[in-house]
KOLGUBA-607866 format. One record per residue: residue number from 1; x, y, z of N, C-alpha, C in turn. Coordinates in steps of 0.001 Angstrom, whole numbers. Last residue first. Example, Ala and Ser with C-alpha at 12.3 -4.5 7.8 and 13.67 -1.06 7.14 Angstrom:
<recs>
<rec seq="2" n_px="12850" n_py="-2250" n_pz="7080" ca_px="13670" ca_py="-1060" ca_pz="7140" c_px="12900" c_py="30" c_pz="7870"/>
<rec seq="1" n_px="13190" n_py="-5690" n_pz="7800" ca_px="12300" ca_py="-4500" ca_pz="7800" c_px="13200" c_py="-3300" c_pz="7800"/>
</recs>
This chain:
<recs>
<rec seq="140" n_px="48186" n_py="10690" n_pz="2021" ca_px="49027" ca_py="10281" ca_pz="2993" c_px="50252" c_py="9373" c_pz="1883"/>
<rec seq="139" n_px="45839" n_py="11742" n_pz="447" ca_px="47447" ca_py="12399" ca_pz="923" c_px="48766" c_py="11670" c_pz="1694"/>
<rec seq="138" n_px="43830" n_py="9767" n_pz="528" ca_px="45176" ca_py="10111" ca_pz="-647" c_px="46112" c_py="10762" c_pz="-343"/>
<rec seq="137" n_px="42419" n_py="9167" n_pz="2068" ca_px="43780" ca_py="8853" ca_pz="2864" c_px="44740" c_py="8884" c_pz="1281"/>
<rec seq="136" n_px="40017" n_py="9736" n_pz="1382" ca_px="40624" ca_py="10418" ca_pz="2829" c_px="41628" c_py="9966" c_pz="3039"/>
<rec seq="135" n_px="39583" n_py="8886" n_pz="-943" ca_px="40113" ca_py="9639" ca_pz="-707" c_px="40006" c_py="10715" c_pz="500"/>
<rec seq="134" n_px="39359" n_py="5719" n_pz="-115" ca_px="40168" ca_py="5939" ca_pz="-864" c_px="40824" c_py="7471" c_pz="-904"/>
<rec seq="133" n_px="36351" n_py="6175" n_pz="1104" ca_px="37823" ca_py="6076" ca_pz="2119" c_px="39243" c_py="5775" c_pz="1344"/>
<rec seq="132" n_px="34687" n_py="6931" n_pz="-1052" ca_px="35115" ca_py="7633" ca_pz="-177" c_px="36368" c_py="7568" c_pz="696"/>
<rec seq="131" n_px="35263" n_py="4392" n_pz="-2432" ca_px="35438" ca_py="5534" ca_pz="-2922" c_px="35995" c_py="6850" c_pz="-1584"/>
<rec seq="130" n_px="33629" n_py="2764" n_pz="-575" ca_px="35245" ca_py="2109" ca_pz="-1121" c_px="35887" c_py="3710" c_pz="-1357"/>
<rec seq="129" n_px="31243" n_py="3880" n_pz="-384" ca_px="31968" ca_py="4347" ca_pz="549" c_px="33450" c_py="3695" c_pz="484"/>
<rec seq="128" n_px="30675" n_py="3297" n_pz="-3420" ca_px="30638" ca_py="5058" ca_pz="-2897" c_px="31667" c_py="5095" c_pz="-1440"/>
<rec seq="127" n_px="30424" n_py="427" n_pz="-3114" ca_px="31582" ca_py="1399" ca_pz="-4208" c_px="31379" c_py="2714" c_pz="-3973"/>
<rec seq="126" n_px="28244" n_py="358" n_pz="-1337" ca_px="29405" ca_py="-558" ca_pz="-1121" c_px="30437" c_py="408" c_pz="-1961"/>
<rec seq="125" n_px="26344" n_py="1553" n_pz="-3014" ca_px="26693" ca_py="1568" ca_pz="-1934" c_px="28354" c_py="1509" c_pz="-1309"/>
<rec seq="124" n_px="26804" n_py="-295" n_pz="-5352" ca_px="26835" ca_py="602" ca_pz="-5946" c_px="27107" c_py="1763" c_pz="-3959"/>
<rec seq="123" n_px="25266" n_py="-2977" n_pz="-3953" ca_px="27063" ca_py="-2750" ca_pz="-4517" c_px="27282" c_py="-1172" c_pz="-5178"/>
<rec seq="122" n_px="22548" n_py="-2021" n_pz="-3094" ca_px="24131" ca_py="-2110" ca_pz="-2493" c_px="25371" c_py="-2086" c_pz="-2669"/>
<rec seq="121" n_px="22193" n_py="-1736" n_pz="-5618" ca_px="21765" ca_py="-964" ca_pz="-5340" c_px="23149" c_py="-847" c_pz="-3827"/>
<rec seq="120" n_px="21867" n_py="-4293" n_pz="-6695" ca_px="22613" ca_py="-3565" ca_pz="-7007" c_px="23038" c_py="-1948" c_pz="-6640"/>
<rec seq="119" n_px="20577" n_py="-6107" n_pz="-4887" ca_px="21478" ca_py="-6385" ca_pz="-4502" c_px="22714" c_py="-5279" c_pz="-5726"/>
<rec seq="118" n_px="18019" n_py="-4338" n_pz="-5056" ca_px="18715" ca_py="-4077" ca_pz="-3876" c_px="19861" c_py="-5086" c_pz="-3783"/>
<rec seq="117" n_px="17237" n_py="-5207" n_pz="-7836" ca_px="17425" ca_py="-3636" ca_pz="-7494" c_px="18402" c_py="-3846" c_pz="-6251"/>
<rec seq="116" n_px="16925" n_py="-8079" n_pz="-7137" ca_px="18013" ca_py="-7717" ca_pz="-8192" c_px="18465" c_py="-6390" c_pz="-7664"/>
<rec seq="115" n_px="15035" n_py="-8173" n_pz="-5776" ca_px="16214" ca_py="-9059" ca_pz="-5039" c_px="17048" c_py="-7823" c_pz="-6112"/>
<rec seq="114" n_px="12825" n_py="-7473" n_pz="-7449" ca_px="13107" ca_py="-6441" ca_pz="-5795" c_px="14357" c_py="-7065" c_pz="-5546"/>
<rec seq="113" n_px="12622" n_py="-9225" n_pz="-9208" ca_px="13192" ca_py="-8016" ca_pz="-10006" c_px="13544" c_py="-6771" c_pz="-8436"/>
<rec seq="112" n_px="11638" n_py="-11249" n_pz="-7814" ca_px="13081" ca_py="-11635" ca_pz="-8601" c_px="13653" c_py="-9774" c_pz="-8879"/>
<rec seq="111" n_px="9152" n_py="-10057" n_pz="-6921" ca_px="10182" ca_py="-10624" ca_pz="-5916" c_px="11673" c_py="-10721" c_pz="-6397"/>
<rec seq="110" n_px="7826" n_py="-9947" n_pz="-9573" ca_px="8357" ca_py="-8599" ca_pz="-8811" c_px="9258" c_py="-9231" c_pz="-7581"/>
<rec seq="109" n_px="7950" n_py="-13191" n_pz="-9734" ca_px="8326" ca_py="-12012" ca_pz="-11165" c_px="8736" c_py="-10891" c_pz="-10655"/>
<rec seq="108" n_px="6093" n_py="-13923" n_pz="-8354" ca_px="7354" ca_py="-13741" ca_pz="-7758" c_px="7985" c_py="-13624" c_pz="-8993"/>
<rec seq="107" n_px="3638" n_py="-11628" n_pz="-8598" ca_px="4492" ca_py="-11993" ca_pz="-6997" c_px="5786" c_py="-12704" c_pz="-7517"/>
<rec seq="106" n_px="3134" n_py="-13627" n_pz="-10863" ca_px="3198" ca_py="-12163" ca_pz="-10891" c_px="4246" c_py="-11340" c_pz="-9751"/>
<rec seq="105" n_px="2401" n_py="-15790" n_pz="-10304" ca_px="3671" ca_py="-15890" ca_pz="-10755" c_px="4134" c_py="-14457" c_pz="-10953"/>
<rec seq="104" n_px="261" n_py="-15490" n_pz="-8003" ca_px="1546" ca_py="-15893" ca_pz="-8186" c_px="2865" c_py="-15822" c_pz="-8387"/>
<rec seq="103" n_px="-1707" n_py="-14721" n_pz="-9869" ca_px="-1014" ca_py="-13701" ca_pz="-9099" c_px="338" c_py="-13816" c_pz="-8715"/>
<rec seq="102" n_px="-1575" n_py="-17181" n_pz="-11908" ca_px="-1259" ca_py="-15742" ca_pz="-12131" c_px="-722" c_py="-14943" c_pz="-11126"/>
<rec seq="101" n_px="-2924" n_py="-19058" n_pz="-9990" ca_px="-1079" ca_py="-18991" ca_pz="-10212" c_px="-738" c_py="-18285" c_pz="-10635"/>
<rec seq="100" n_px="-5205" n_py="-17197" n_pz="-9463" ca_px="-3993" ca_py="-17487" ca_pz="-8121" c_px="-2918" c_py="-17761" c_pz="-8650"/>
<rec seq="99" n_px="-6623" n_py="-17903" n_pz="-11408" ca_px="-6627" ca_py="-16350" ca_pz="-11326" c_px="-5258" c_py="-16197" c_pz="-9874"/>
<rec seq="98" n_px="-6933" n_py="-20482" n_pz="-11654" ca_px="-6194" ca_py="-19704" ca_pz="-12308" c_px="-5380" c_py="-18567" c_pz="-12197"/>
<rec seq="97" n_px="-8193" n_py="-20805" n_pz="-9385" ca_px="-6738" ca_py="-21520" ca_pz="-9241" c_px="-6167" c_py="-20558" c_pz="-10233"/>
<rec seq="96" n_px="-10520" n_py="-19438" n_pz="-10062" ca_px="-9744" ca_py="-19087" ca_pz="-8879" c_px="-8426" c_py="-19654" c_pz="-8976"/>
<rec seq="95" n_px="-11519" n_py="-21028" n_pz="-12186" ca_px="-11259" ca_py="-19742" ca_pz="-12424" c_px="-9929" c_py="-19304" c_pz="-11113"/>
<rec seq="94" n_px="-11858" n_py="-23222" n_pz="-10891" ca_px="-11503" ca_py="-23700" ca_pz="-11566" c_px="-10710" c_py="-22129" c_pz="-12245"/>
<rec seq="93" n_px="-14366" n_py="-22725" n_pz="-9189" ca_px="-13080" ca_py="-22565" ca_pz="-8725" c_px="-12177" c_py="-22801" c_pz="-9616"/>
<rec seq="92" n_px="-15838" n_py="-19179" n_pz="-10643" ca_px="-15714" ca_py="-20883" ca_pz="-9984" c_px="-14426" c_py="-21133" c_pz="-9969"/>
<rec seq="91" n_px="-16966" n_py="-16921" n_pz="-7984" ca_px="-16306" ca_py="-17468" ca_pz="-9068" c_px="-15979" c_py="-18882" c_pz="-9095"/>
<rec seq="90" n_px="-20769" n_py="-16723" n_pz="-7651" ca_px="-19145" ca_py="-16660" ca_pz="-7255" c_px="-18591" c_py="-17216" c_pz="-8240"/>
<rec seq="89" n_px="-23791" n_py="-16020" n_pz="-7717" ca_px="-22835" ca_py="-15751" ca_pz="-8115" c_px="-21472" c_py="-15780" c_pz="-7418"/>
<rec seq="88" n_px="-26370" n_py="-18394" n_pz="-7095" ca_px="-25145" ca_py="-18302" ca_pz="-6884" c_px="-23940" c_py="-17506" c_pz="-7125"/>
<rec seq="87" n_px="-27877" n_py="-16624" n_pz="-9338" ca_px="-28264" ca_py="-17126" ca_pz="-8286" c_px="-27420" c_py="-16880" c_pz="-7504"/>
<rec seq="86" n_px="-26507" n_py="-17090" n_pz="-11990" ca_px="-27053" ca_py="-16098" ca_pz="-11196" c_px="-27012" c_py="-16016" c_pz="-10191"/>
<rec seq="85" n_px="-26628" n_py="-19957" n_pz="-11836" ca_px="-25286" ca_py="-19233" ca_pz="-12005" c_px="-25292" c_py="-18257" c_pz="-11106"/>
<rec seq="84" n_px="-29381" n_py="-20472" n_pz="-12177" ca_px="-28792" ca_py="-21240" ca_pz="-10737" c_px="-27004" c_py="-20019" c_pz="-10513"/>
<rec seq="83" n_px="-29415" n_py="-19553" n_pz="-14976" ca_px="-30245" ca_py="-19097" ca_pz="-13523" c_px="-29516" c_py="-19495" c_pz="-12088"/>
<rec seq="82" n_px="-28049" n_py="-22110" n_pz="-16079" ca_px="-27653" ca_py="-20103" ca_pz="-16514" c_px="-28003" c_py="-19619" c_pz="-14828"/>
<rec seq="81" n_px="-29269" n_py="-23940" n_pz="-15490" ca_px="-27789" ca_py="-24053" ca_pz="-14978" c_px="-27404" c_py="-22335" c_pz="-14806"/>
<rec seq="80" n_px="-31515" n_py="-23689" n_pz="-16947" ca_px="-31901" ca_py="-23538" ca_pz="-15410" c_px="-30712" c_py="-23404" c_pz="-15247"/>
<rec seq="79" n_px="-30559" n_py="-23454" n_pz="-19648" ca_px="-31471" ca_py="-22102" ca_pz="-18843" c_px="-31265" c_py="-22400" c_pz="-17422"/>
<rec seq="78" n_px="-29904" n_py="-25952" n_pz="-19911" ca_px="-29122" ca_py="-24831" ca_pz="-20330" c_px="-29573" c_py="-23364" c_pz="-19361"/>
<rec seq="77" n_px="-32393" n_py="-27329" n_pz="-19696" ca_px="-31942" ca_py="-27301" ca_pz="-18724" c_px="-30355" c_py="-26330" c_pz="-18597"/>
<rec seq="76" n_px="-33637" n_py="-26075" n_pz="-21551" ca_px="-34446" ca_py="-26032" ca_pz="-20299" c_px="-33238" c_py="-26374" c_pz="-19851"/>
<rec seq="75" n_px="-31597" n_py="-27749" n_pz="-23800" ca_px="-32026" ca_py="-25926" ca_pz="-23820" c_px="-32605" c_py="-25943" c_pz="-22291"/>
<rec seq="74" n_px="-29353" n_py="-30006" n_pz="-23512" ca_px="-30992" ca_py="-29885" ca_pz="-23541" c_px="-31277" c_py="-28299" c_pz="-22912"/>
<rec seq="73" n_px="-26595" n_py="-30500" n_pz="-24812" ca_px="-27415" ca_py="-30346" ca_pz="-23541" c_px="-28715" c_py="-29426" c_pz="-23650"/>
<rec seq="72" n_px="-25286" n_py="-33413" n_pz="-26265" ca_px="-25630" ca_py="-31945" ca_pz="-26562" c_px="-26495" c_py="-31545" c_pz="-24742"/>
<rec seq="71" n_px="-21739" n_py="-34255" n_pz="-25652" ca_px="-23495" ca_py="-34260" ca_pz="-25656" c_px="-24189" c_py="-33335" c_pz="-25775"/>
<rec seq="70" n_px="-19055" n_py="-33728" n_pz="-25124" ca_px="-19350" ca_py="-34181" ca_pz="-26554" c_px="-21276" c_py="-34688" c_pz="-26756"/>
<rec seq="69" n_px="-16851" n_py="-31879" n_pz="-23388" ca_px="-18386" ca_py="-32111" ca_pz="-23178" c_px="-18425" c_py="-32604" c_pz="-24687"/>
<rec seq="68" n_px="-14531" n_py="-32392" n_pz="-21982" ca_px="-14837" ca_py="-32498" ca_pz="-23293" c_px="-16518" c_py="-32790" c_pz="-23118"/>
<rec seq="67" n_px="-12311" n_py="-30661" n_pz="-19645" ca_px="-13758" ca_py="-30606" ca_pz="-20173" c_px="-13793" c_py="-30628" c_pz="-21576"/>
<rec seq="66" n_px="-10025" n_py="-30299" n_pz="-19343" ca_px="-10346" ca_py="-31445" ca_pz="-19354" c_px="-11738" c_py="-31424" c_pz="-19259"/>
<rec seq="65" n_px="-7116" n_py="-28091" n_pz="-20000" ca_px="-8665" ca_py="-28351" ca_pz="-19620" c_px="-8870" c_py="-29775" c_pz="-19966"/>
<rec seq="64" n_px="-4111" n_py="-26868" n_pz="-19261" ca_px="-4613" ca_py="-27511" ca_pz="-20152" c_px="-6209" c_py="-28065" c_pz="-19386"/>
<rec seq="63" n_px="-4187" n_py="-22914" n_pz="-19563" ca_px="-3625" ca_py="-24579" ca_pz="-18510" c_px="-4766" c_py="-25319" c_pz="-19252"/>
<rec seq="62" n_px="-2512" n_py="-20089" n_pz="-20715" ca_px="-3343" ca_py="-21115" ca_pz="-20888" c_px="-2788" c_py="-22837" c_pz="-20201"/>
<rec seq="61" n_px="-2078" n_py="-17553" n_pz="-18159" ca_px="-1171" ca_py="-18614" ca_pz="-19202" c_px="-2294" c_py="-19559" c_pz="-19421"/>
<rec seq="60" n_px="-4741" n_py="-15837" n_pz="-18497" ca_px="-3835" ca_py="-16017" ca_pz="-17815" c_px="-3022" c_py="-16912" c_pz="-18986"/>
<rec seq="59" n_px="-5143" n_py="-12022" n_pz="-20181" ca_px="-5597" ca_py="-13307" ca_pz="-19412" c_px="-4262" c_py="-14159" c_pz="-19008"/>
<rec seq="58" n_px="-6064" n_py="-9272" n_pz="-20360" ca_px="-4525" ca_py="-9625" ca_pz="-19854" c_px="-5116" c_py="-11293" c_pz="-19349"/>
<rec seq="57" n_px="-6542" n_py="-7277" n_pz="-23016" ca_px="-7506" ca_py="-8105" ca_pz="-21651" c_px="-6457" c_py="-8567" c_pz="-21447"/>
<rec seq="56" n_px="-6919" n_py="-5961" n_pz="-25129" ca_px="-5666" ca_py="-5218" ca_pz="-24201" c_px="-6237" c_py="-5884" c_pz="-22697"/>
<rec seq="55" n_px="-8651" n_py="-5940" n_pz="-26912" ca_px="-6914" ca_py="-6763" ca_pz="-27426" c_px="-6552" c_py="-6372" c_pz="-25835"/>
<rec seq="54" n_px="-10632" n_py="-5612" n_pz="-26055" ca_px="-10643" ca_py="-7104" ca_pz="-26152" c_px="-8997" c_py="-6885" c_pz="-26417"/>
<rec seq="53" n_px="-11858" n_py="-2934" n_pz="-25306" ca_px="-10506" ca_py="-3249" ca_pz="-24970" c_px="-10063" c_py="-4758" c_pz="-25021"/>
<rec seq="52" n_px="-14225" n_py="-2566" n_pz="-26659" ca_px="-13415" ca_py="-1479" ca_pz="-26783" c_px="-11750" c_py="-1767" c_pz="-26439"/>
<rec seq="51" n_px="-15728" n_py="-4659" n_pz="-25829" ca_px="-15653" ca_py="-4333" ca_pz="-27543" c_px="-14442" c_py="-3713" c_pz="-27416"/>
<rec seq="50" n_px="-15515" n_py="-4403" n_pz="-23422" ca_px="-15544" ca_py="-5601" ca_pz="-23661" c_px="-14681" c_py="-5272" c_pz="-25339"/>
<rec seq="49" n_px="-17197" n_py="-2137" n_pz="-22962" ca_px="-15565" ca_py="-2779" ca_pz="-22601" c_px="-14949" c_py="-3467" c_pz="-23061"/>
<rec seq="48" n_px="-19580" n_py="-2287" n_pz="-24260" ca_px="-18984" ca_py="-1409" ca_pz="-24377" c_px="-16977" c_py="-1563" c_pz="-24202"/>
<rec seq="47" n_px="-20611" n_py="-4420" n_pz="-22351" ca_px="-20473" ca_py="-4826" ca_pz="-23303" c_px="-19668" c_py="-3935" c_pz="-24106"/>
<rec seq="46" n_px="-20865" n_py="-2920" n_pz="-19801" ca_px="-19910" ca_py="-4011" ca_pz="-20106" c_px="-19692" c_py="-4503" c_pz="-21376"/>
<rec seq="45" n_px="-22409" n_py="-770" n_pz="-20603" ca_px="-21261" ca_py="-836" ca_pz="-20391" c_px="-19682" c_py="-1549" c_pz="-20449"/>
<rec seq="44" n_px="-24941" n_py="-2372" n_pz="-20782" ca_px="-24030" ca_py="-1913" ca_pz="-22014" c_px="-22516" c_py="-1461" c_pz="-21457"/>
<rec seq="43" n_px="-25364" n_py="-3306" n_pz="-18199" ca_px="-25194" ca_py="-4451" ca_pz="-18857" c_px="-23855" c_py="-3531" c_pz="-20562"/>
<rec seq="42" n_px="-23654" n_py="-1255" n_pz="-15675" ca_px="-24760" ca_py="-1714" ca_pz="-16624" c_px="-24451" c_py="-2560" c_pz="-18256"/>
<rec seq="41" n_px="-21461" n_py="-2163" n_pz="-12980" ca_px="-21818" ca_py="-1324" ca_pz="-14270" c_px="-22841" c_py="-2175" c_pz="-14722"/>
<rec seq="40" n_px="-21255" n_py="254" n_pz="-10011" ca_px="-21811" ca_py="-1454" ca_pz="-10591" c_px="-22131" c_py="-1007" c_pz="-11787"/>
<rec seq="39" n_px="-17966" n_py="893" n_pz="-9888" ca_px="-19953" ca_py="981" ca_pz="-9756" c_px="-20114" c_py="-4" c_pz="-10436"/>
<rec seq="38" n_px="-15587" n_py="-300" n_pz="-11235" ca_px="-15793" ca_py="634" ca_pz="-9860" c_px="-17063" c_py="652" c_pz="-9497"/>
<rec seq="37" n_px="-14241" n_py="-3230" n_pz="-11905" ca_px="-15156" ca_py="-2003" ca_pz="-12408" c_px="-15141" c_py="-1722" c_pz="-10972"/>
<rec seq="36" n_px="-11580" n_py="-5384" n_pz="-13338" ca_px="-12207" ca_py="-4433" ca_pz="-11929" c_px="-13378" c_py="-3063" c_pz="-12600"/>
<rec seq="35" n_px="-11273" n_py="-8176" n_pz="-14311" ca_px="-11567" ca_py="-7057" ca_pz="-14565" c_px="-12290" c_py="-6251" c_pz="-13879"/>
<rec seq="34" n_px="-9327" n_py="-11256" n_pz="-15179" ca_px="-9776" ca_py="-10182" ca_pz="-14013" c_px="-10080" c_py="-8523" c_pz="-14469"/>
<rec seq="33" n_px="-9370" n_py="-13840" n_pz="-17471" ca_px="-9162" ca_py="-12791" ca_pz="-17271" c_px="-10234" c_py="-12094" c_pz="-16484"/>
<rec seq="32" n_px="-8360" n_py="-17374" n_pz="-18072" ca_px="-9044" ca_py="-16082" ca_pz="-17097" c_px="-8702" c_py="-14671" c_pz="-17403"/>
<rec seq="31" n_px="-8349" n_py="-20257" n_pz="-20015" ca_px="-7895" ca_py="-19135" ca_pz="-19429" c_px="-8674" c_py="-17954" c_pz="-18964"/>
<rec seq="30" n_px="-7592" n_py="-23293" n_pz="-20751" ca_px="-8539" ca_py="-22486" ca_pz="-19850" c_px="-7891" c_py="-21193" c_pz="-19601"/>
<rec seq="29" n_px="-7408" n_py="-25854" n_pz="-24066" ca_px="-6761" ca_py="-24438" ca_pz="-23099" c_px="-7788" c_py="-24206" c_pz="-22468"/>
<rec seq="28" n_px="-8171" n_py="-27476" n_pz="-25810" ca_px="-7778" ca_py="-27952" ca_pz="-24414" c_px="-7565" c_py="-27264" c_pz="-23269"/>
<rec seq="27" n_px="-10482" n_py="-24900" n_pz="-27416" ca_px="-10490" ca_py="-26956" ca_pz="-27581" c_px="-9873" c_py="-27064" c_pz="-26232"/>
<rec seq="26" n_px="-10340" n_py="-22714" n_pz="-25359" ca_px="-10548" ca_py="-22967" ca_pz="-26452" c_px="-9688" c_py="-24115" c_pz="-26652"/>
<rec seq="25" n_px="-12468" n_py="-21232" n_pz="-23112" ca_px="-11434" ca_py="-22355" ca_pz="-23245" c_px="-12125" c_py="-22402" c_pz="-24663"/>
<rec seq="24" n_px="-12294" n_py="-18253" n_pz="-20658" ca_px="-12467" ca_py="-18645" ca_pz="-21976" c_px="-11959" c_py="-20215" c_pz="-21689"/>
<rec seq="23" n_px="-13703" n_py="-16043" n_pz="-18680" ca_px="-13201" ca_py="-17413" ca_pz="-18209" c_px="-13784" c_py="-17659" c_pz="-20203"/>
<rec seq="22" n_px="-13770" n_py="-13026" n_pz="-16735" ca_px="-13868" ca_py="-13802" ca_pz="-18049" c_px="-12884" c_py="-15250" c_pz="-18362"/>
<rec seq="21" n_px="-15399" n_py="-11429" n_pz="-14234" ca_px="-14326" ca_py="-12486" ca_pz="-14599" c_px="-14391" c_py="-13306" c_pz="-15730"/>
<rec seq="20" n_px="-15255" n_py="-8463" n_pz="-12567" ca_px="-15768" ca_py="-9431" ca_pz="-14162" c_px="-14996" c_py="-10337" c_pz="-13614"/>
<rec seq="19" n_px="-16703" n_py="-7076" n_pz="-10221" ca_px="-15334" ca_py="-7636" ca_pz="-10297" c_px="-16473" c_py="-8193" c_pz="-11681"/>
<rec seq="18" n_px="-16965" n_py="-4214" n_pz="-8111" ca_px="-17168" ca_py="-4907" ca_pz="-8749" c_px="-16581" c_py="-5589" c_pz="-10175"/>
<rec seq="17" n_px="-15436" n_py="-3681" n_pz="-5278" ca_px="-15834" ca_py="-3415" ca_pz="-6347" c_px="-16853" c_py="-4254" c_pz="-6909"/>
<rec seq="16" n_px="-15588" n_py="-3842" n_pz="-2291" ca_px="-15764" ca_py="-2693" ca_pz="-2535" c_px="-15833" c_py="-2286" c_pz="-3837"/>
<rec seq="15" n_px="-16617" n_py="-6115" n_pz="-2220" ca_px="-16251" ca_py="-5162" ca_pz="-1663" c_px="-15028" c_py="-4830" c_pz="-1187"/>
<rec seq="14" n_px="-17664" n_py="-7754" n_pz="-5163" ca_px="-16545" ca_py="-8301" ca_pz="-4111" c_px="-15530" c_py="-6560" c_pz="-3125"/>
<rec seq="13" n_px="-20248" n_py="-8665" n_pz="-7386" ca_px="-19720" ca_py="-7677" ca_pz="-6313" c_px="-18487" c_py="-8348" c_pz="-5039"/>
<rec seq="12" n_px="-19131" n_py="-10195" n_pz="-10237" ca_px="-19855" ca_py="-9955" ca_pz="-8937" c_px="-19482" c_py="-8789" c_pz="-7602"/>
<rec seq="11" n_px="-20165" n_py="-11658" n_pz="-13637" ca_px="-19926" ca_py="-10138" ca_pz="-12713" c_px="-20246" c_py="-10154" c_pz="-11575"/>
<rec seq="10" n_px="-18671" n_py="-13323" n_pz="-15745" ca_px="-19745" ca_py="-13735" ca_pz="-14375" c_px="-18908" c_py="-12009" c_pz="-14221"/>
<rec seq="9" n_px="-18661" n_py="-15200" n_pz="-18673" ca_px="-18616" ca_py="-13770" ca_pz="-18575" c_px="-19411" c_py="-13503" c_pz="-17459"/>
<rec seq="8" n_px="-17459" n_py="-17660" n_pz="-20279" ca_px="-18167" ca_py="-17310" ca_pz="-19565" c_px="-17600" c_py="-16019" c_pz="-18849"/>
<rec seq="7" n_px="-17353" n_py="-19397" n_pz="-23691" ca_px="-16962" ca_py="-18645" ca_pz="-22874" c_px="-18090" c_py="-17727" c_pz="-21651"/>
<rec seq="6" n_px="-15841" n_py="-22103" n_pz="-25964" ca_px="-16735" ca_py="-22084" ca_pz="-24729" c_px="-16434" c_py="-20730" c_pz="-24402"/>
<rec seq="5" n_px="-15344" n_py="-24401" n_pz="-28237" ca_px="-14927" ca_py="-22762" ca_pz="-27846" c_px="-15931" c_py="-22632" c_pz="-27088"/>
<rec seq="4" n_px="-15792" n_py="-26381" n_pz="-29983" ca_px="-15181" ca_py="-26579" ca_pz="-28617" c_px="-14487" c_py="-25270" c_pz="-28093"/>
<rec seq="3" n_px="-17799" n_py="-28019" n_pz="-31553" ca_px="-17994" ca_py="-26678" ca_pz="-31027" c_px="-16897" c_py="-26821" c_pz="-29559"/>
<rec seq="2" n_px="-16703" n_py="-30053" n_pz="-33750" ca_px="-17200" ca_py="-30006" ca_pz="-32699" c_px="-16804" c_py="-28780" c_pz="-32386"/>
<rec seq="1" n_px="-17721" n_py="-30746" n_pz="-37560" ca_px="-16143" ca_py="-30373" ca_pz="-36759" c_px="-17319" c_py="-29758" c_pz="-35533"/>
</recs>
């Protein structure tokens, strides 16, 4: 059986906060979670956070992933890739796209809710005006 589960945790500084991006690939689905820290977190603080809040992490909806690596990676090459990622610590483009998609979905949802509440508020103001008009002309 192949090992098709992969996860990457990247901690970066995006002014003014420290941000951790947790990417996980499970067989053919790809999910991302963004965690915001205030000050620079120590390794043990990140570990504690992950252990205590694992169930509360909010991942994006699964995206179909095309990463199917079946070959073995040489340990030295893997170490070089890790060092390269550490040196140029930036969020992967796939992660950025997934987070942007999640942000867009939340934004659209909020827009719909706001529109509904605005419509309801307009109706109640209209009904109130109508009722006041009726009461004004009640005595005639």
